[in-house]
Every structure is written in C-alpha cells, then in structure tokens.
Phi, psi and omega in degrees: 000141175248139184246126177222145175267131174212115179047054183061010175249125178281132181251127182254114169263118182247115177227142174038063176207176183231121184216156169241127176262132169248106186243119173226148174047057185232142176257108177241041177305134174080006180297146176234129176240116181231133189054049189244133173260125177230050182302140175062018177287167186223132167246122182227129177057053182245151167244115179223052174298146181074018185285131167252130177238121184222141179054056190232151172259102184254026186299143182066016177293140178235117171251125189222140179056039187248151174262121185240016184304129181086001180296146177234105184255113182214164184049053184260134177149191181291156181304131182294163175307131180102342179284145185297337182262010187294136171223116183296341177263358181283142186237139183287137180277152184294154177262156170225118170254126189221126176061050183244144178261103188249012188302137185076359181289160182233129178243114179237143172049052186238145168278111180247025181297139181059028179272139177248132178235121182219153175049048179242150166285115177256006184298130176083355181286130176238152173235122182049044176081359185253139178294124171298328179300317181289326176294318176306314184295311176301319183292319176297334177284347183297000000 
C-alpha cells in the first residue's frame, strides 16, 4: 500500500493484492475502483450519488430501499460482439422489478419479449403512444 497526501486528503493505493475492506463512517468521495473483483460485497446506508458503473458483471445484484431518481440505466445485457467476454450463445438471465415506483419513467429501444407485468397501476401508461388501459379494455370486450 502506498500513502500520499493531497490537499488534506490521504490517498491510499491498493494494487495487485487480495484484501477484505471493512469501511465504516468514511468519506470516500472521488474514489475509483478499476479492474476490481468485489463478489458478495455489501453497501448499507450509503450515499453514492453520481456513481458510475461501467463494463461490469452485476449478476445477482440486489438494490433495496434505494432512491434512483434521475438514474440512467442503459446498454444492459450480455457483452456485445467485439467485447473480450462476448459469447454468441450466452443468454441474459431475467431481471425482476418488484414494488418499484417507476412513474414517469421511459423505456426505449428495449427487448421486452416475454416480459410479464401483473398487479401494477398502469394508468397513463402508453406503448407506442397507445394507452395500455384502452388496449386492455378493448381486449376484455372481445
């Protein structure tokens, strides 16, 4: 580990090692984690606004009691062709959203094949500009 002082903030560099960090009541603003394995890590009662997660395997991720206002989630799925982890036979495992407030959200250019929506408030929801409530009403009248 290397220690350096920079504007009253200690910079701790951890490289090419295996460690378990137990961090409590700490300000780690501006920290960077790159090429890091953190399987089974836990973040509880944290403020990480502005967090960016890029080129990451987040399989089995669970986010609970979180505020995601303004979140931008994009390019989610298996690694694309040309990526070192690309596998043409790999299939994305299903995602599960439960008890989420997604009002006013936008879903664009997504593969929603075989998606199941149940017991949800769909008022004002539109698919390709058509009110879902109207579609369901027309379907039920058949």
